N, C-alpha and C positions, 0 to 999 in steps of 0.2 A: 598482194603479198607474193613473195617468192620464197620457195624453200625446197630442200631435198627431202625425200620421203623414203623410209625403210619399212618393209613389211615382214611378216613371219618368215624366218629362215633366210633373211637377206644379209648380204655383206657386200659393200661396194667401196671403192677407193677412188678418190679424185686426185689428179696431179695438182701441183701447187697452186692451182687456179685461185683459191680463195683463202689462202693462209693470211694474206694481207690484202686489204682493199683501201682505196683512196677515194674521197668524194670532193667535188667542187662544182660550182655553178658553171654550166657550159651550154650554149644554145643548141648545138648540133648533136651532142651526144649525151645521153642521160646516164646510162650505166654500161660500162664496158669492161670485159675481162679479156686481156689480150696476151698472146704469146710474146715473150721477150727474148729468151735465149735458151739453149739447152739446160743451163743451170739456173735460169730465172724464168720459169715457164710462163708465169702469168701474172697479170696485175688487173685488179678490178677498179673501174672508174664509175662513179655514180653521181648523178645530180640529185641532191636532197630535195624532196618534194612530198607529194601526198601519198604515193603508193607505199604501203607497208611492205618493206623488203624482208621477207621471211625465208631465209635460204638454209636448207638443210643440206649438208655436204660432207664429204670426206676429202680431206686435202692433205698435201704433203710437199716436201722439198722446199726450195728457196724461192723468194720473190724479189722483184726489183726494189731498190730503196725508194721510199716515198719522196716526192717533190715537196717543196715548202708549202704549197697550197693544197695539199692533199691530206686527208684525215684517215688514219687506220680504221678499218671496219672490223677486223678480227686479228688478234695477236697470237702467234704461236705459243702454245702452252696455256692459253687463257680462253675462257668462254664469257668473259665480261662483255655485256651488251647483247648477249644472246640468251634465249630460253628454249627449253625442250617441251614437246607435247606430241602425243600423249604417252607413247610407249617407246621401247628400245633403249639403247644406252649409247653414250658418246664419251670418248676418252682420247686424250693426246698420248701418242706413243712416239716419243721423240718429237720430230717436226711433222708428224702425220696425225691427223684427226680421224679417228675410226668410228663409224657408226654400225651397230649390230642390233639384230632383233631375233629373238628365239622363235622357233617354229610354232611354239605354243602361244606366242603373243599375237592376239587378234587385232590389236590397235596398231596404227601406223606410228613410226618413230620419226619425229621431226626435230630439226635444229633450226630455230627461227631468230632472226635478228630483231632487235627492238627498234631499229631505225626505220624511217619511212622514205619512199621514193615514188617517182611517177613513171614516165616512160623510161625504157632502158634497153641496153644491149649488153649481153653477157657472153663471154667466151671461156670455156673451161675444158679440161681433159678429164675423162672418166674411164673407169673400168668396173664392170659389174661381174662379180664372181658367182652369184647365185640369187635366186629370188627376183623380185620385181621392185623397181624404184621409180623415181620421177623428180623432175625439177618443177616445182609449183610456182605460180605467179598469178597476180590479180585474184587473190583468194581472201576469204575471211575465216578466222578460227571459229570452230563450231562447238567444241567440247564433246563431239561425238567420237566414235572409234577411229574414223579417218582423220580427225583433228581439224580438217579444213574443208572448204567448198570453193571450187574455182578451177582454173586451168592447170593442167599438168603436161609438161613435155615428157613423154614416156622414156624411161631408161631401164632396160633389162637385157638379158642375153638373147632375146628374140629379135626378129626383124621388124617389130612394131616400134622400136626405138626411134624417137624423133617425131612420132605422131602426137597429136594434141587430144587430150581427154579432159572432159569437164566433170570433175568429181562433185557429186551432189547436184548435178544439173543434167545436161544433155547426153552425158556419156561420151562416146567417141565423136569428136567434132571433125577431125581429119585423120584418117588412118592411112599410113604410107603403103605403097605397093611393095610387098615383100620381094618381088623379083628385082625391082629397082634398088630397094634398100640393101639387098644382098651384095650389090656391086660396090657399095661404099662403106657399109658398117661391118666392123670386125668384132663379133661376139667374144666376150671374155678377154679382149685385148684393149690396149689404150686407144681411145677415140677422142675426137674433139667435137664439141657441140658449140654452135653459135646461135643464140636465141635473141631475137629482136622483137620488142613489143612497143610500138609507137602508135598511139591512138588506136584505131580499129584495125591496124595491119600487124600481123604476127608472122614471123618467118623463123623456121628452124633449119639450120644447116648442119650436116654431119660430115666431118672430114672434107670440108670444102664444097660439098654438093647440097643443093637445096632439096630438103626432104618434104617440108610442109610449108604452105603459105596460105594465110587467111587474109582476105581484104574485106573491109567494111563489115567486120564481125559485129554482131549486135551486142556482145558483152562489153 
């Protein structure tokens, strides 16, 4: 599974990375979200397969027009094909999808797609205003307060962003060096993350610089 998570007191915004996504069978790339132009920031590409793609996100702006062999994954103004769990709220404000969670809310707030995928690469822009968030993948829904168990690419105003944390499992699997991360990550500003998960190799890149890499991970 893959999704974005919001916790108590959290508010985050994602650039147009996932307003619209397209899926098709392709041997060399499973899921990709890529920058297009200043006015068409991102497009997500995915290979339909076994992995449950559960992506919670805040998105905005315009995206590139789909090609004939691509399928929309999310439509501006609609959450058809997506479900939420277990806390927080999601709403469209114009062409921006906003997720919020009150400080009193103990549960994580997730927006999860109903579709399934396998290996993937995703690229998106994000900005965190407060609190702690994350981009989850290869996870299972649990019905607990966290909602999921599995990998999370950390996203928050600290220099732990881009690290890998396993919720309901090992905890921190790979924690970035704050001194190195400080060179590339801009807290509370727009940043770009590229996350690739292919087999047992996982790579997280922030603003063009590799922050985390796992090889031959057991999960």
